[in-house]
All heavy atoms as TSV, in Angstrom:
chain	resi	resn	atom	element	x	y	z
A	1	MET	N	N	0.841	-1.175	0.000
A	1	MET	CA	C	0.000	0.000	0.000
A	1	MET	C	C	0.890	1.244	0.000
A	1	MET	O	O	1.824	1.367	0.768
A	1	MET	CB	C	-0.885	-0.009	1.240
A	1	MET	CG	C	-1.794	1.172	1.316
A	1	MET	SD	S	-3.070	0.777	2.496
A	1	MET	CE	C	-3.209	2.214	3.413
A	2	VAL	N	N	0.583	2.183	-0.884
A	2	VAL	CA	C	1.346	3.420	-1.000
A	2	VAL	C	C	0.535	4.554	-0.385
A	2	VAL	O	O	-0.635	4.732	-0.699
A	2	VAL	CB	C	1.663	3.740	-2.479
A	2	VAL	CG1	C	2.373	5.057	-2.605
A	2	VAL	CG2	C	2.475	2.609	-3.093
A	3	ASP	N	N	1.158	5.291	0.498
A	3	ASP	CA	C	0.505	6.442	1.132
A	3	ASP	C	C	1.156	7.714	0.595
A	3	ASP	O	O	2.307	7.990	0.899
A	3	ASP	CB	C	0.648	6.357	2.650
A	3	ASP	CG	C	-0.098	7.466	3.355
A	3	ASP	OD1	O	-1.068	8.003	2.784
A	3	ASP	OD2	O	0.297	7.795	4.486
A	4	ASN	N	N	0.431	8.445	-0.230
A	4	ASN	CA	C	0.955	9.684	-0.805
A	4	ASN	C	C	0.291	10.875	-0.155
A	4	ASN	O	O	-0.917	10.875	0.056
A	4	ASN	CB	C	0.693	9.741	-2.310
A	4	ASN	CG	C	1.482	8.698	-3.059
A	4	ASN	OD1	O	2.619	8.426	-2.710
A	4	ASN	ND2	N	0.883	8.115	-4.071
A	5	GLN	N	N	1.087	11.886	0.136
A	5	GLN	CA	C	0.550	13.127	0.679
A	5	GLN	C	C	1.136	14.295	-0.099
A	5	GLN	O	O	2.311	14.266	-0.478
A	5	GLN	CB	C	0.934	13.309	2.149
A	5	GLN	CG	C	0.170	12.451	3.095
A	5	GLN	CD	C	0.480	12.834	4.539
A	5	GLN	OE1	O	1.560	13.304	4.851
A	5	GLN	NE2	N	-0.490	12.649	5.396
A	6	VAL	N	N	0.315	15.287	-0.292
A	6	VAL	CA	C	0.778	16.515	-0.907
A	6	VAL	C	C	0.433	17.649	0.050
A	6	VAL	O	O	-0.711	17.801	0.448
A	6	VAL	CB	C	0.098	16.761	-2.276
A	6	VAL	CG1	C	0.518	18.092	-2.857
A	6	VAL	CG2	C	0.416	15.618	-3.225
A	7	VAL	N	N	1.423	18.407	0.423
A	7	VAL	CA	C	1.229	19.547	1.304
A	7	VAL	C	C	1.640	20.794	0.534
A	7	VAL	O	O	2.753	20.861	0.003
A	7	VAL	CB	C	2.065	19.420	2.594
A	7	VAL	CG1	C	1.871	20.637	3.472
A	7	VAL	CG2	C	1.702	18.146	3.337
A	8	VAL	N	N	0.744	21.753	0.471
A	8	VAL	CA	C	1.010	22.971	-0.287
A	8	VAL	C	C	0.760	24.172	0.612
A	8	VAL	O	O	-0.280	24.268	1.244
A	8	VAL	CB	C	0.095	23.055	-1.527
A	8	VAL	CG1	C	0.347	24.337	-2.301
A	8	VAL	CG2	C	0.273	21.839	-2.404
A	9	PHE	N	N	1.725	25.061	0.663
A	9	PHE	CA	C	1.564	26.328	1.349
A	9	PHE	C	C	1.584	27.412	0.292
A	9	PHE	O	O	2.550	27.540	-0.448
A	9	PHE	CB	C	2.710	26.557	2.339
A	9	PHE	CG	C	2.728	25.563	3.460
A	9	PHE	CD1	C	3.516	24.433	3.379
A	9	PHE	CD2	C	1.953	25.748	4.583
A	9	PHE	CE1	C	3.539	23.500	4.389
A	9	PHE	CE2	C	1.963	24.827	5.614
A	9	PHE	CZ	C	2.765	23.699	5.527
A	10	VAL	N	N	0.517	28.181	0.234
A	10	VAL	CA	C	0.426	29.214	-0.794
A	10	VAL	C	C	0.224	30.560	-0.113
A	10	VAL	O	O	-0.694	30.736	0.677
A	10	VAL	CB	C	-0.737	28.927	-1.764
A	10	VAL	CG1	C	-0.860	30.025	-2.794
A	10	VAL	CG2	C	-0.545	27.593	-2.440
A	11	ASP	N	N	1.086	31.489	-0.435
A	11	ASP	CA	C	0.978	32.854	0.059
A	11	ASP	C	C	0.629	33.712	-1.143
A	11	ASP	O	O	1.502	34.079	-1.923
A	11	ASP	CB	C	2.310	33.290	0.677
A	11	ASP	CG	C	2.274	34.729	1.162
A	11	ASP	OD1	O	1.168	35.270	1.365
A	11	ASP	OD2	O	3.351	35.315	1.316
A	12	LYS	N	N	-0.667	33.983	-1.315
A	12	LYS	CA	C	-1.066	34.739	-2.492
A	12	LYS	C	C	-2.032	35.849	-2.102
A	12	LYS	O	O	-2.683	35.791	-1.072
A	12	LYS	CB	C	-1.702	33.842	-3.541
A	12	LYS	CG	C	-3.077	33.341	-3.165
A	12	LYS	CD	C	-3.698	32.554	-4.291
A	12	LYS	CE	C	-5.111	32.131	-3.905
A	12	LYS	NZ	N	-5.782	31.461	-4.992
A	13	THR	N	N	-2.111	36.840	-2.954
A	13	THR	CA	C	-3.042	37.940	-2.804
A	13	THR	C	C	-3.897	37.998	-4.059
A	13	THR	O	O	-3.370	37.977	-5.167
A	13	THR	CB	C	-2.297	39.277	-2.613
A	13	THR	OG1	O	-1.482	39.180	-1.458
A	13	THR	CG2	C	-3.261	40.432	-2.450
A	14	TYR	N	N	-5.213	38.055	-3.868
A	14	TYR	CA	C	-6.149	38.151	-4.975
A	14	TYR	C	C	-6.333	39.625	-5.322
A	14	TYR	O	O	-6.556	40.447	-4.441
A	14	TYR	CB	C	-7.483	37.516	-4.566
A	14	TYR	CG	C	-8.603	37.745	-5.535
A	14	TYR	CD1	C	-8.718	36.968	-6.681
A	14	TYR	CD2	C	-9.553	38.731	-5.322
A	14	TYR	CE1	C	-9.745	37.174	-7.578
A	14	TYR	CE2	C	-10.585	38.942	-6.203
A	14	TYR	CZ	C	-10.679	38.161	-7.331
A	14	TYR	OH	O	-11.702	38.371	-8.223
A	15	VAL	N	N	-6.211	39.951	-6.598
A	15	VAL	CA	C	-6.340	41.336	-7.057
A	15	VAL	C	C	-7.408	41.394	-8.140
A	15	VAL	O	O	-7.407	40.570	-9.060
A	15	VAL	CB	C	-4.994	41.854	-7.629
A	15	VAL	CG1	C	-5.163	43.258	-8.182
A	15	VAL	CG2	C	-3.916	41.818	-6.577
A	16	ARG	N	N	-8.299	42.367	-8.027
A	16	ARG	CA	C	-9.302	42.594	-9.073
A	16	ARG	C	C	-9.247	44.065	-9.463
A	16	ARG	O	O	-9.407	44.946	-8.626
A	16	ARG	CB	C	-10.690	42.238	-8.588
A	16	ARG	CG	C	-11.722	42.402	-9.681
A	16	ARG	CD	C	-13.065	41.876	-9.268
A	16	ARG	NE	N	-13.917	41.805	-10.430
A	16	ARG	CZ	C	-15.217	41.782	-10.381
A	16	ARG	NH1	N	-15.831	41.782	-9.224
A	16	ARG	NH2	N	-15.917	41.733	-11.483
A	17	ILE	N	N	-9.001	44.317	-10.730
A	17	ILE	CA	C	-8.949	45.675	-11.273
A	17	ILE	C	C	-10.217	45.862	-12.089
A	17	ILE	O	O	-10.479	45.098	-13.023
A	17	ILE	CB	C	-7.702	45.863	-12.156
A	17	ILE	CG1	C	-6.437	45.578	-11.346
A	17	ILE	CG2	C	-7.683	47.264	-12.753
A	17	ILE	CD1	C	-5.184	45.479	-12.181
A	18	THR	N	N	-11.001	46.881	-11.750
A	18	THR	CA	C	-12.251	47.136	-12.462
A	18	THR	C	C	-12.240	48.538	-13.043
A	18	THR	O	O	-11.376	49.359	-12.711
A	18	THR	CB	C	-13.468	46.986	-11.525
A	18	THR	OG1	O	-13.328	47.907	-10.447
A	18	THR	CG2	C	-13.574	45.578	-10.969
A	19	GLY	N	N	-13.206	48.795	-13.911
A	19	GLY	CA	C	-13.328	50.125	-14.498
A	19	GLY	C	C	-12.324	50.399	-15.606
A	19	GLY	O	O	-11.985	51.543	-15.864
A	20	VAL	N	N	-11.824	49.339	-16.223
A	20	VAL	CA	C	-10.883	49.487	-17.331
A	20	VAL	C	C	-11.527	48.933	-18.594
A	20	VAL	O	O	-12.481	48.175	-18.527
A	20	VAL	CB	C	-9.549	48.743	-17.052
A	20	VAL	CG1	C	-8.828	49.374	-15.887
A	20	VAL	CG2	C	-9.784	47.262	-16.796
A	21	GLN	N	N	-11.014	49.307	-19.735
A	21	GLN	CA	C	-11.463	48.718	-20.990
A	21	GLN	C	C	-10.431	47.684	-21.409
A	21	GLN	O	O	-9.265	48.016	-21.627
A	21	GLN	CB	C	-11.614	49.768	-22.078
A	21	GLN	CG	C	-12.846	50.585	-21.960
A	21	GLN	CD	C	-13.060	51.423	-23.201
A	21	GLN	OE1	O	-12.144	51.678	-23.977
A	21	GLN	NE2	N	-14.283	51.867	-23.391
A	22	VAL	N	N	-10.869	46.443	-21.469
A	22	VAL	CA	C	-9.973	45.349	-21.833
A	22	VAL	C	C	-10.335	44.930	-23.246
A	22	VAL	O	O	-11.446	44.509	-23.515
A	22	VAL	CB	C	-10.129	44.160	-20.855
A	22	VAL	CG1	C	-9.210	43.030	-21.257
A	22	VAL	CG2	C	-9.866	44.607	-19.433
A	23	LYS	N	N	-9.374	45.047	-24.139
A	23	LYS	CA	C	-9.628	44.749	-25.543
A	23	LYS	C	C	-8.386	44.077	-26.123
A	23	LYS	O	O	-7.312	44.676	-26.148
A	23	LYS	CB	C	-9.936	46.043	-26.279
A	23	LYS	CG	C	-10.572	45.884	-27.617
A	23	LYS	CD	C	-10.960	47.256	-28.138
A	23	LYS	CE	C	-11.778	47.145	-29.382
A	23	LYS	NZ	N	-12.161	48.453	-29.894
A	24	GLY	N	N	-8.509	42.844	-26.534
A	24	GLY	CA	C	-7.400	42.153	-27.173
A	24	GLY	C	C	-6.265	41.785	-26.229
A	24	GLY	O	O	-5.131	41.656	-26.664
A	25	LEU	N	N	-6.559	41.628	-24.958
A	25	LEU	CA	C	-5.528	41.293	-23.976
A	25	LEU	C	C	-5.182	39.813	-24.059
A	25	LEU	O	O	-6.056	38.964	-24.129
A	25	LEU	CB	C	-6.035	41.611	-22.560
A	25	LEU	CG	C	-5.110	41.216	-21.421
A	25	LEU	CD1	C	-3.888	42.128	-21.404
A	25	LEU	CD2	C	-5.839	41.294	-20.103
A	26	LYS	N	N	-3.898	39.510	-24.049
A	26	LYS	CA	C	-3.437	38.132	-23.994
A	26	LYS	C	C	-2.991	37.865	-22.557
A	26	LYS	O	O	-1.951	38.396	-22.126
A	26	LYS	CB	C	-2.293	37.907	-24.975
A	26	LYS	CG	C	-2.724	38.078	-26.417
A	26	LYS	CD	C	-1.578	37.844	-27.358
A	26	LYS	CE	C	-2.050	38.052	-28.790
A	26	LYS	NZ	N	-0.966	37.945	-29.747
A	27	PRO	N	N	-3.774	37.095	-21.792
A	27	PRO	CA	C	-3.456	36.870	-20.378
A	27	PRO	C	C	-2.027	36.377	-20.145
A	27	PRO	O	O	-1.377	36.810	-19.198
A	27	PRO	CB	C	-4.489	35.831	-19.937
A	27	PRO	CG	C	-5.648	36.071	-20.841
A	27	PRO	CD	C	-5.036	36.447	-22.166
A	28	PHE	N	N	-1.509	35.518	-21.013
A	28	PHE	CA	C	-0.149	35.012	-20.838
A	28	PHE	C	C	0.874	36.134	-20.904
A	28	PHE	O	O	1.814	36.192	-20.115
A	28	PHE	CB	C	0.163	33.937	-21.890
A	28	PHE	CG	C	1.570	33.422	-21.804
A	28	PHE	CD1	C	1.924	32.522	-20.813
A	28	PHE	CD2	C	2.542	33.854	-22.682
A	28	PHE	CE1	C	3.231	32.054	-20.710
A	28	PHE	CE2	C	3.852	33.395	-22.595
A	28	PHE	CZ	C	4.191	32.488	-21.602
A	29	GLU	N	N	0.686	37.067	-21.844
A	29	GLU	CA	C	1.607	38.197	-21.965
A	29	GLU	C	C	1.531	39.100	-20.737
A	29	GLU	O	O	2.547	39.601	-20.261
A	29	GLU	CB	C	1.313	38.990	-23.227
A	29	GLU	CG	C	1.707	38.265	-24.495
A	29	GLU	CD	C	1.386	39.048	-25.753
A	29	GLU	OE1	O	0.891	40.197	-25.662
A	29	GLU	OE2	O	1.629	38.505	-26.846
A	30	LEU	N	N	0.327	39.319	-20.212
A	30	LEU	CA	C	0.169	40.114	-18.995
A	30	LEU	C	C	0.876	39.438	-17.826
A	30	LEU	O	O	1.586	40.098	-17.063
A	30	LEU	CB	C	-1.306	40.320	-18.674
A	30	LEU	CG	C	-1.607	41.065	-17.377
A	30	LEU	CD1	C	-1.020	42.464	-17.396
A	30	LEU	CD2	C	-3.106	41.103	-17.124
A	31	GLU	N	N	0.703	38.125	-17.690
A	31	GLU	CA	C	1.381	37.389	-16.619
A	31	GLU	C	C	2.892	37.543	-16.716
A	31	GLU	O	O	3.560	37.798	-15.714
A	31	GLU	CB	C	1.021	35.902	-16.680
A	31	GLU	CG	C	-0.379	35.600	-16.220
A	31	GLU	CD	C	-0.749	34.138	-16.379
A	31	GLU	OE1	O	0.025	33.357	-16.981
A	31	GLU	OE2	O	-1.818	33.756	-15.892
A	32	GLN	N	N	3.433	37.396	-17.905
A	32	GLN	CA	C	4.881	37.501	-18.086
A	32	GLN	C	C	5.386	38.910	-17.775
A	32	GLN	O	O	6.412	39.076	-17.122
A	32	GLN	CB	C	5.275	37.103	-19.514
A	32	GLN	CG	C	5.124	35.636	-19.796
A	32	GLN	CD	C	5.964	34.782	-18.857
A	32	GLN	OE1	O	7.145	35.011	-18.673
A	32	GLN	NE2	N	5.335	33.809	-18.226
A	33	THR	N	N	4.665	39.921	-18.238
A	33	THR	CA	C	5.069	41.306	-17.987
A	33	THR	C	C	5.055	41.616	-16.498
A	33	THR	O	O	6.004	42.190	-15.958
A	33	THR	CB	C	4.149	42.282	-18.746
A	33	THR	OG1	O	4.248	42.008	-20.141
A	33	THR	CG2	C	4.530	43.731	-18.474
A	34	LEU	N	N	3.972	41.239	-15.809
A	34	LEU	CA	C	3.882	41.497	-14.377
A	34	LEU	C	C	4.889	40.672	-13.590
A	34	LEU	O	O	5.463	41.154	-12.613
A	34	LEU	CB	C	2.459	41.227	-13.873
A	34	LEU	CG	C	1.416	42.235	-14.332
A	34	LEU	CD1	C	0.020	41.781	-13.920
A	34	LEU	CD2	C	1.712	43.614	-13.761
A	35	LYS	N	N	5.111	39.437	-14.024
A	35	LYS	CA	C	6.108	38.595	-13.352
A	35	LYS	C	C	7.489	39.242	-13.431
A	35	LYS	O	O	8.220	39.294	-12.442
A	35	LYS	CB	C	6.140	37.211	-14.001
A	35	LYS	CG	C	7.145	36.272	-13.393
A	35	LYS	CD	C	7.120	34.934	-14.098
A	35	LYS	CE	C	8.194	34.023	-13.541
A	35	LYS	NZ	N	8.254	32.756	-14.256
A	36	ASN	N	N	7.848	39.755	-14.585
A	36	ASN	CA	C	9.141	40.412	-14.757
A	36	ASN	C	C	9.224	41.727	-13.983
A	36	ASN	O	O	10.265	42.070	-13.436
A	36	ASN	CB	C	9.428	40.656	-16.236
A	36	ASN	CG	C	9.608	39.370	-17.001
A	36	ASN	OD1	O	9.927	38.331	-16.438
A	36	ASN	ND2	N	9.373	39.424	-18.298
A	37	THR	N	N	8.119	42.456	-13.922
A	37	THR	CA	C	8.098	43.750	-13.234
A	37	THR	C	C	8.121	43.576	-11.716
A	37	THR	O	O	8.895	44.235	-11.024
A	37	THR	CB	C	6.845	44.549	-13.635
A	37	THR	OG1	O	6.856	44.732	-15.049
A	37	THR	CG2	C	6.805	45.903	-12.947
A	38	LEU	N	N	7.262	42.696	-11.197
A	38	LEU	CA	C	7.135	42.522	-9.753
A	38	LEU	C	C	8.093	41.478	-9.184
A	38	LEU	O	O	8.219	41.356	-7.969
A	38	LEU	CB	C	5.694	42.123	-9.396
A	38	LEU	CG	C	4.616	43.134	-9.776
A	38	LEU	CD1	C	3.236	42.562	-9.475
A	38	LEU	CD2	C	4.822	44.446	-9.044
A	39	GLU	N	N	8.711	40.708	-10.073
A	39	GLU	CA	C	9.615	39.625	-9.678
A	39	GLU	C	C	8.917	38.637	-8.752
A	39	GLU	O	O	9.468	38.183	-7.757
A	39	GLU	CB	C	10.888	40.193	-9.048
A	39	GLU	CG	C	11.673	41.059	-10.006
A	39	GLU	CD	C	12.906	41.681	-9.390
A	39	GLU	OE1	O	13.059	41.650	-8.159
A	39	GLU	OE2	O	13.727	42.208	-10.163
A	40	ARG	N	N	7.677	38.326	-9.096
A	40	ARG	CA	C	6.851	37.378	-8.362
A	40	ARG	C	C	6.014	36.593	-9.367
A	40	ARG	O	O	5.665	37.111	-10.421
A	40	ARG	CB	C	5.865	38.097	-7.427
A	40	ARG	CG	C	6.466	38.961	-6.374
A	40	ARG	CD	C	6.911	38.094	-5.197
A	40	ARG	NE	N	7.332	38.896	-4.069
A	40	ARG	CZ	C	8.563	39.340	-3.881
A	40	ARG	NH1	N	9.480	39.123	-4.768
A	40	ARG	NH2	N	8.883	40.016	-2.813
A	41	PRO	N	N	5.634	35.361	-9.024
A	41	PRO	CA	C	4.712	34.628	-9.895
A	41	PRO	C	C	3.333	35.290	-9.898
A	41	PRO	O	O	2.842	35.726	-8.863
A	41	PRO	CB	C	4.634	33.238	-9.262
A	41	PRO	CG	C	5.833	33.130	-8.379
A	41	PRO	CD	C	6.140	34.532	-7.933
A	42	ILE	N	N	2.745	35.383	-11.068
A	42	ILE	CA	C	1.425	35.981	-11.264
A	42	ILE	C	C	0.584	34.988	-12.044
A	42	ILE	O	O	1.081	34.334	-12.962
A	42	ILE	CB	C	1.513	37.278	-12.110
A	42	ILE	CG1	C	2.535	38.255	-11.543
A	42	ILE	CG2	C	0.151	37.922	-12.294
A	42	ILE	CD1	C	2.152	38.906	-10.269
A	43	ARG	N	N	-0.705	34.893	-11.702
A	43	ARG	CA	C	-1.610	34.060	-12.480
A	43	ARG	C	C	-2.873	34.855	-12.763
A	43	ARG	O	O	-3.573	35.259	-11.839
A	43	ARG	CB	C	-1.959	32.783	-11.725
A	43	ARG	CG	C	-2.809	31.830	-12.556
A	43	ARG	CD	C	-3.094	30.589	-11.791
A	43	ARG	NE	N	-3.973	30.942	-10.687
A	43	ARG	CZ	C	-4.969	30.189	-10.249
A	43	ARG	NH1	N	-5.198	29.029	-10.763
A	43	ARG	NH2	N	-5.721	30.592	-9.254
A	44	VAL	N	N	-3.151	35.119	-14.026
A	44	VAL	CA	C	-4.392	35.791	-14.414
A	44	VAL	C	C	-5.489	34.733	-14.363
A	44	VAL	O	O	-5.382	33.683	-14.996
A	44	VAL	CB	C	-4.282	36.417	-15.823
A	44	VAL	CG1	C	-5.619	36.974	-16.266
A	44	VAL	CG2	C	-3.218	37.507	-15.832
A	45	ILE	N	N	-6.548	35.016	-13.590
A	45	ILE	CA	C	-7.610	34.026	-13.425
A	45	ILE	C	C	-8.917	34.448	-14.084
A	45	ILE	O	O	-9.830	33.644	-14.202
A	45	ILE	CB	C	-7.841	33.688	-11.938
A	45	ILE	CG1	C	-8.117	34.951	-11.124
A	45	ILE	CG2	C	-6.650	32.956	-11.375
A	45	ILE	CD1	C	-8.441	34.687	-9.672
A	46	GLY	N	N	-8.998	35.703	-14.523
A	46	GLY	CA	C	-10.212	36.130	-15.192
A	46	GLY	C	C	-10.035	37.457	-15.893
A	46	GLY	O	O	-9.408	38.369	-15.370
A	47	VAL	N	N	-10.595	37.553	-17.090
A	47	VAL	CA	C	-10.574	38.793	-17.857
A	47	VAL	C	C	-11.943	38.977	-18.472
A	47	VAL	O	O	-12.480	38.061	-19.096
A	47	VAL	CB	C	-9.495	38.756	-18.969
A	47	VAL	CG1	C	-9.552	40.033	-19.796
A	47	VAL	CG2	C	-8.111	38.537	-18.404
A	48	THR	N	N	-12.527	40.154	-18.254
A	48	THR	CA	C	-13.772	40.502	-18.927
A	48	THR	C	C	-13.524	41.799	-19.687
A	48	THR	O	O	-12.418	42.328	-19.673
A	48	THR	CB	C	-14.926	40.710	-17.915
A	48	THR	OG1	O	-14.659	41.884	-17.141
A	48	THR	CG2	C	-15.086	39.510	-16.993
A	49	GLY	N	N	-14.552	42.325	-20.298
A	49	GLY	CA	C	-14.401	43.575	-21.033
A	49	GLY	C	C	-14.101	44.769	-20.150
A	49	GLY	O	O	-13.654	45.808	-20.623
A	50	SER	N	N	-14.343	44.627	-18.814
A	50	SER	CA	C	-14.134	45.768	-17.919
A	50	SER	C	C	-13.354	45.433	-16.647
A	50	SER	O	O	-13.254	46.264	-15.749
A	50	SER	CB	C	-15.490	46.368	-17.523
A	50	SER	OG	O	-16.246	45.397	-16.821
A	51	SER	N	N	-12.801	44.214	-16.556
A	51	SER	CA	C	-12.041	43.877	-15.344
A	51	SER	C	C	-10.994	42.800	-15.610
A	51	SER	O	O	-11.086	42.052	-16.576
A	51	SER	CB	C	-12.973	43.410	-14.225
A	51	SER	OG	O	-13.537	42.156	-14.533
A	52	ILE	N	N	-10.014	42.764	-14.725
A	52	ILE	CA	C	-8.959	41.753	-14.752
A	52	ILE	C	C	-8.823	41.219	-13.333
A	52	ILE	O	O	-8.760	42.001	-12.381
A	52	ILE	CB	C	-7.603	42.348	-15.193
A	52	ILE	CG1	C	-7.721	42.999	-16.566
A	52	ILE	CG2	C	-6.511	41.286	-15.180
A	52	ILE	CD1	C	-6.522	43.843	-16.941
A	53	GLU	N	N	-8.784	39.901	-13.184
A	53	GLU	CA	C	-8.600	39.280	-11.880
A	53	GLU	C	C	-7.336	38.444	-11.928
A	53	GLU	O	O	-7.089	37.749	-12.912
A	53	GLU	CB	C	-9.793	38.401	-11.532
A	53	GLU	CG	C	-11.088	39.172	-11.422
A	53	GLU	CD	C	-12.293	38.279	-11.239
A	53	GLU	OE1	O	-12.153	37.041	-11.322
A	53	GLU	OE2	O	-13.371	38.814	-11.008
A	54	MET	N	N	-6.541	38.524	-10.859
A	54	MET	CA	C	-5.289	37.774	-10.843
A	54	MET	C	C	-4.872	37.437	-9.423
A	54	MET	O	O	-5.315	38.071	-8.469
A	54	MET	CB	C	-4.186	38.554	-11.542
A	54	MET	CG	C	-3.798	39.841	-10.847
A	54	MET	SD	S	-2.679	40.874	-11.798
A	54	MET	CE	C	-3.842	41.715	-12.842
A	55	ASP	N	N	-4.032	36.432	-9.318
A	55	ASP	CA	C	-3.378	36.078	-8.068
A	55	ASP	C	C	-1.925	36.522	-8.174
A	55	ASP	O	O	-1.275	36.310	-9.200
A	55	ASP	CB	C	-3.398	34.563	-7.827
A	55	ASP	CG	C	-4.798	34.037	-7.567
A	55	ASP	OD1	O	-5.619	34.771	-6.996
A	55	ASP	OD2	O	-5.064	32.872	-7.923
A	56	ILE	N	N	-1.428	37.141	-7.113
A	56	ILE	CA	C	-0.027	37.531	-7.035
A	56	ILE	C	C	0.554	36.799	-5.839
A	56	ILE	O	O	0.055	36.926	-4.726
A	56	ILE	CB	C	0.137	39.058	-6.881
A	56	ILE	CG1	C	-0.509	39.764	-8.082
A	56	ILE	CG2	C	1.599	39.434	-6.743
A	56	ILE	CD1	C	-0.494	41.274	-7.996
A	57	TYR	N	N	1.591	36.023	-6.069
A	57	TYR	CA	C	2.153	35.157	-5.034
A	57	TYR	C	C	3.347	35.808	-4.350
A	57	TYR	O	O	4.175	36.444	-4.994
A	57	TYR	CB	C	2.575	33.821	-5.648
A	57	TYR	CG	C	1.398	33.038	-6.177
A	57	TYR	CD1	C	0.952	33.223	-7.469
A	57	TYR	CD2	C	0.724	32.145	-5.370
A	57	TYR	CE1	C	-0.141	32.524	-7.958
A	57	TYR	CE2	C	-0.373	31.437	-5.851
A	57	TYR	CZ	C	-0.792	31.638	-7.144
A	57	TYR	OH	O	-1.882	30.947	-7.617
A	58	GLY	N	N	3.404	35.621	-3.030
A	58	GLY	CA	C	4.575	36.039	-2.264
A	58	GLY	C	C	4.726	37.531	-2.068
A	58	GLY	O	O	5.835	38.011	-1.880
A	59	MET	N	N	3.609	38.268	-2.087
A	59	MET	CA	C	3.686	39.713	-1.893
A	59	MET	C	C	2.520	40.140	-1.013
A	59	MET	O	O	1.385	39.725	-1.228
A	59	MET	CB	C	3.639	40.437	-3.231
A	59	MET	CG	C	3.802	41.944	-3.130
A	59	MET	SD	S	3.862	42.726	-4.752
A	59	MET	CE	C	5.621	42.616	-5.074
A	60	ASP	N	N	2.796	40.975	-0.019
A	60	ASP	CA	C	1.746	41.479	0.868
A	60	ASP	C	C	0.822	42.425	0.126
A	60	ASP	O	O	1.267	43.176	-0.744
A	60	ASP	CB	C	2.370	42.220	2.063
A	60	ASP	CG	C	3.146	41.290	2.975
A	60	ASP	OD1	O	2.769	40.100	3.077
A	60	ASP	OD2	O	4.122	41.752	3.595
A	61	PRO	N	N	-0.469	42.415	0.491
A	61	PRO	CA	C	-1.427	43.325	-0.171
A	61	PRO	C	C	-0.988	44.787	-0.109
A	61	PRO	O	O	-1.185	45.529	-1.065
A	61	PRO	CB	C	-2.721	43.104	0.611
A	61	PRO	CG	C	-2.585	41.740	1.186
A	61	PRO	CD	C	-1.115	41.548	1.463
A	62	GLU	N	N	-0.392	45.199	0.996
A	62	GLU	CA	C	0.031	46.596	1.136
A	62	GLU	C	C	1.071	46.967	0.081
A	62	GLU	O	O	1.104	48.090	-0.402
A	62	GLU	CB	C	0.609	46.850	2.546
A	62	GLU	CG	C	-0.388	46.658	3.656
A	62	GLU	CD	C	-0.589	45.198	4.054
A	62	GLU	OE1	O	0.289	44.355	3.786
A	62	GLU	OE2	O	-1.654	44.890	4.608
A	63	ASN	N	N	1.925	46.036	-0.280
A	63	ASN	CA	C	2.953	46.300	-1.277
A	63	ASN	C	C	2.384	46.381	-2.684
A	63	ASN	O	O	2.973	47.012	-3.549
A	63	ASN	CB	C	4.040	45.238	-1.216
A	63	ASN	CG	C	4.836	45.301	0.074
A	63	ASN	OD1	O	4.890	46.341	0.706
A	63	ASN	ND2	N	5.417	44.214	0.466
A	64	ILE	N	N	1.280	45.729	-2.927
A	64	ILE	CA	C	0.659	45.746	-4.247
A	64	ILE	C	C	0.025	47.112	-4.502
A	64	ILE	O	O	0.113	47.648	-5.591
A	64	ILE	CB	C	-0.381	44.624	-4.395
A	64	ILE	CG1	C	0.356	43.276	-4.343
A	64	ILE	CG2	C	-1.179	44.765	-5.680
A	64	ILE	CD1	C	-0.537	42.086	-4.253
A	65	TYR	N	N	-0.582	47.687	-3.463
A	65	TYR	CA	C	-1.207	49.007	-3.636
A	65	TYR	C	C	-0.168	50.037	-4.007
A	65	TYR	O	O	-0.345	50.889	-4.772
A	65	TYR	CB	C	-1.926	49.449	-2.368
A	65	TYR	CG	C	-3.116	48.591	-2.036
A	65	TYR	CD1	C	-3.206	47.972	-0.808
A	65	TYR	CD2	C	-4.121	48.404	-2.960
A	65	TYR	CE1	C	-4.298	47.174	-0.502
A	65	TYR	CE2	C	-5.208	47.608	-2.651
A	65	TYR	CZ	C	-5.298	46.999	-1.410
A	65	TYR	OH	O	-6.355	46.211	-1.101
């Protein structure tokens, strides 16, 4: 019998930007640009015509503002 365990610790901040016009955005390119700028992993989790939602890992909310 094999007993497998996965333990994950995630330090992330959820960010939602609203009131913008999103047109032709490539989420992968945004992730790469923000990753290079903030030097942190970024994951875009949602894009609509007027908002962008993302997770930013390893950064306090106060530093994001």
